[in-house]
N, C-alpha and C positions, 0 to 999 in steps of 0.2 A: 723433558728438559725445562729448566727454570727460565722463563722469559725475563728480559731486562725489566719490563714493567712490573712483573711480579716481584722481582728482586728489590726494586726501588720501593714498592708498596710495603714489603716486609721490613725493609730497612727503616723507612720513615716511621712506620708504626712502632718499631723498637725504640726510635728516638723520641717518641712522645706524640706523634701525629701521623696522619696518612693523607697523601694527596689523592688517593683513590677510594672509591666507594667499594662496597662488598662485591659488586659485579665486575670489578676491574676497570670501570670507566673513571676518567679523571673527575675529581670533585670540581665544583663550579663556584666562582666568586662573581657576583654582580657588583661592579664599582660605579657608583653614581658620581659623575665628575663633569668636566668640560663646561664650566659654569657660564662662560661668555666668550665672545670672539673679539671684543674691543679692548682687551686688557691682557698683556702677555703673561701676567700672573695667573689669571683664570684659564688661560690656555696651557701654561706650563705645569700646573698641578697634575694634569692628566698623564703626559709622557713621563713625568718624574715618578709618580706612584706606580704606573705600569712597569717601569724599569725595575723598581724595588721589588715588586711582586715577582716579576720574571726572574730576577737574580736569585731570590731566596725560595721561591715555590715554582720552579720551572715546569712541573708536571700538572699544575692546576690550570683548568680552563677559566679564562676571564671573559666576561661579557661587560662591555662598557655601556652604561646608560649615559649618553651624552645629552646634556641639557641644551647646548647650542653648538652648532658646527657651521663652517663654511668650507669651500672647496680646498683651500690651501691647508687648513688645519686638518681636514679629513685625510688629505694625501700624505701629510707628515705622519699622522698616526698609523695609517695603513702600511706605509713604507717601513716604519720602525717596528711595528707590532702586527705583522701580517696574520697571526693566529687569533688575535683578539676580535671577537664579534662586536660590532657597534650597533646599538639600538637607540632609538629615540621614541618618545611617547609620554603618556601620562598614566599614572597608576589608577586614576579614577574616571577615565573616559572610556569610550567603547569603540574608538576607531581601529582600523586594521593594525596600525603601529602600536597603539595603546595596548591592545589585547596581546600582541606578541611580546611586548615588554612585560606585562603582568605575568604571562606564562613563564618567562625567564626567571622572574623573581620567585614565583611560586615553586619553581623546580630547582633553584640554586641551593647550595649548601651554606653560603654565607653572603650577607649583603654588607657592603662597606660604603659609607658616605665619606667622600674624599675631603681633603683639607679645604677650609673655607670659613665663612661666617654665616649668621642668620639663625632664625629660630624655627625653621621648618621642622615639623614633627610628623608630616604625613607619611614619610617613608617608614618611620618607626611604627606608626599605626598599622600600615599595610603589612609589614613584616610580622608584627605581633598577631594580627588577625589570622595570618596564614602559617603561623608557627615557624617562622624563619629567623635564625639568629642574625643579629645585626650589630655592627660596630662602627665607631667614628674614628677616623684617622687624621690626626693633625688638625683638630678643630679649635676655633676661638669663639668665645661667647662674651657678650656684655652681661652684667649681673641680671638684666631683665629676663634672661633665659630661665632663671630659677627664682624669680621674684614677681610679684604682682598678679593680675588676673590670669587664670589659666596655668599658673606655675605648678599647681598640684599634679596636673596631668603630665606636664613636661618633665617634672622630676621623676614621676613614676616610669615614664618611658626611658629616661636616661638610666634609671636604676636597672631596667630590664635589658640594657645593652650587654653584649658579650664582652665588650671592651670599649674604653674611651681613651684615646691618646690626644692630649691637648698640645698644640704647637708652641705654647709658652706656659710658664708656670703661673702667670697671672690668672689665666682661665682655670688652671688646675686648682689654684687656691679658691676661686669662686665656687667651683663644683664641690670641693671638699667641705667648704664652710656651709654649703647647703645640705650636707649629709648624703651626697650621692654614694650609693653602695654597690655600683657595678663591680664585678669581680676583678677587672683590671682598669685602674684609673691612674694614668701616669703621663709624664711628659713624653711627647713623641714628635719629632720635627715635621714641619710642613713637607708634604710630599714633593713639592717643587724642587727641593734640594736634590732629589734623585735624577733630575733632568740630564739627559745625555744626547739629545738631538741637536744637530747642527745643519746649517745650510751654508757650506763653505763657498759655493759658487756665488750666491747672492751676497753673502757677507763680504767677501774679498772684493767683489765688484763695487759694492757700496763704499768700502774704505778707499779704494782707488779713486772713485769719482769725487769723494769729499776730501781727498788728500790726507787721510788719517794714517799714521804710521804706528807700527806695533809698539805698545807700551809708552807711547808719547802723547796720548790724548786722554782726557778725562771725559766721562759722560755725566750729564746732570738732568734732573727733572724735578720740577715743582708741582705739587698738587694744589689746585686752586678751588675756591668756593664757587664752582660753576656747575651747571647742569650736566648730567651724564651724557645726554644727547640733546640736540637742539629741540627746544619746546617740550622736553620731557622732564617732569618734576620727579624727585626722589621722595617717595612717600614714607620712607623709614623714619623712625624717631630714635635718636636725633637725626635731622636731615643732614646727609653727608654730601650731597651734590645739589645745592639749592638752585632752583630755576630763577629765582629773583633774589640774589644775594643782598644782604643788608649793607648799609654804608660801612659798618664795622667789619664785615666779612671782606668787602672790597679793600679796606685799609689793611687787613691782615695779609691779603695777597700781595699788595704793594710792598709792605714791610718785609715779608719773607723773600720776595723777589730781589729786593735791594741787597739782602745778605748774599744771595747767590751771585748777583752781579759783581759784588766786591770780591767774592771767591774766584770767579771767572777772570776778572781783571788782573788780580794779583798772580794767578796761575800763568796767564799769558805773558804778563810783564816779566816774571822771574824766569820762566822756562822757554818762552817763545813757542810753546806747543799749542795744539788745538784743543777745542772743547766741542763735544757733540751733545746737542740737546736731543736726548734719546727717549722716545715715547714708550713709557710703560702702558699708558692708556691713550686711546685715540683722541679722547676729548681734550687732552692737555696740549696737543701739538701747536695749535694756534695761540693758545694762551701763553705758553712758554716762549714762543717767538715774540709775542707782544710785550711780555713782562721782563724777559731776560735778554734776548738778542737785540731787539730794536732800540732800546734806550742806551745801549753801550756806545762808547766813543768809537768813531770809525776805525781807528787803528787797532782796537780790541775786537770790534765786530767782525773784521775780516778773518779772524782766527776762530770764530764761533760759527758752527754749521748746524742747521736745523733740518731734520729729515722732512721731505715733502710728501711722504707716504707712510702708512702705518705698516710696520713689519710684523712678521710672525715670530714666535718664540725661538724657533731654530736659527733664524738669521740673527736675532738679538744675541743668542748664545755665542755664535761665531764671532760677533764683533766685541761683545763683553770679554771674551777670552783673550782679546788683544788690547783691551783698554788698560790704561795705567791704574785708574781707580774709578769706581762707579759711585757717584754721589747722588742720592735720591731721597725725595720726600716720601715716596712709596717704597714698600719692602721687597717686592718680588724681582725688580731689576737687581738689587743687591744679592738676592738668593741665587738667581741665575748666574751672576758674576762669580760668586763664591764657588758654585758648582764647577766653574771653569777656572778656578785658581786665581781669581782677581780680587784684590783688596776692595773694601767698600766703606762708605760712610752713610749711615742711615739717619737723616735729619727728620725725626719722626714727630707726629702729633698723635698722642694717645687717643684724642677725640675720635680719630678714624677707626681705631680698633686696638685691643691689647696685643695684637700680633707683633707689634714693634718689639716687644720684650724678648722675642725669640733670640735675638742677637746677643743679648746679655746672657741668656741661658746657655748659649754656645761658647761663652767665654770671651766675648768681644765688647765689653761695656765701653771701652775707650773709643769705639767707632759708632756708638749710639748716642746721638746728640739731639736733645729736644729742640725743635725748630724755633719756638718763640723765646725760650729762656737762654739759648746759646748765642753769644755775640758772634758776629761774622768773623771776628779775629780768632775766636776759638776754632771755628770751622777751618779757617785758613791754616792755623797751627797744626790741626789734626792731619790735614792733607799733606803738609810738608814734612810732618813727622813720618808719614808713610813713605814719602819720596826720599827722605834722608837715609833710610835703611830699607830699601825696597825688598831685598831678599828676606829680611826678618818679617816684613809685612806679609809676604807670600807664605812664609812658614806658619804664621798665625792662621791664615786661611786654611792651610793644609791640616793643621791641628784641629781646627773647628770642624772641618769636613770629616775628619777621621771619627770624631765624636758623633757626628750626624749618622754616619754609616754604622757605627756601633749600636746606636739607638734603633736604626732600621732593622739590624740583624736581630735585636732582642724582640722587637714588636712582631717581626715576621715569624720568629720562633713561637710566639704566643698564638699567632694565626694558624700555624701548622697544628698546634695542639687543639 
């Protein structure tokens, strides 16, 4: 008798790829992800991409190489993806967990580096040394990845990748201009767009506590020129989270916050509805209270609430799903909002990363506003254009997300092959 597994193996092989090895065991993907626990974007990449792999390659075994975890994030991942094995460790150390991780990579059929930034090449070096195919899923790079000292090796390692999907076409152009010749070099959305985890119990309790009503509140978050963690400098160049901001950087924060305060004030005055200062990153909670909430007039301030704890991505998803619009200087709160059908405005600074351009690539340029060049009045107009025909705004989100999942289907088909 033909077993179900054998049937699926034969079928997927006929379609151009197989989820099973010759011995009938599922093939294995090692996914490097879970970059941090102080940023719901760095948390959200992981359940998003795991959901995409699960949906399109259900027979494949997935091992998650998690860079950082804490109890609540681990519990969320295990509850949603009970079959996924979670490992931690280092590819070049010799501790117990390190050796277990290295064995998993050496035995896998494909290594994937999940959506993110940075110029790390050690995973590519390790995979190449041990003859393992590797690919990059939803990556962004500054030009420095393919320029300057060491670029010759970095380019060679990128060329050796099985595939590279960039989460915006700005990075795609950077890599193409550098002559990258990997077999697959295409646009592929950030894996966080695949997120489907929710914490309804905590989310609804938070909304009740803060007096937030469905589709009657906006959320807002400013990114400031401040350290990632108290006393910890960001050594990357250019510095993105300075420990000692310059007077110019302090002035930038004040000027940007003033725009948000005007947006908040007009929203409250015109609608009477609330505003939630919603933390994408833990480090901004106090700064946003200081710069947005506290300077507001008392009559406006009473309609603006600031979370007093840092939430997980699943609770954020439950609340963003009920927000009117998510307005954010960071990109991943908007991503989680869109994945839950909510309109967004991303007031970006490209200095932080080219990842901002993903919203233009998804067909939403009117909701992509440069933070410094855009007057507060334009931000206000954009918000009330969304409000004026809210069903049309929701339809824009739906259309963009349909394109996201079309892209995911295409990339997963390539992975299958």
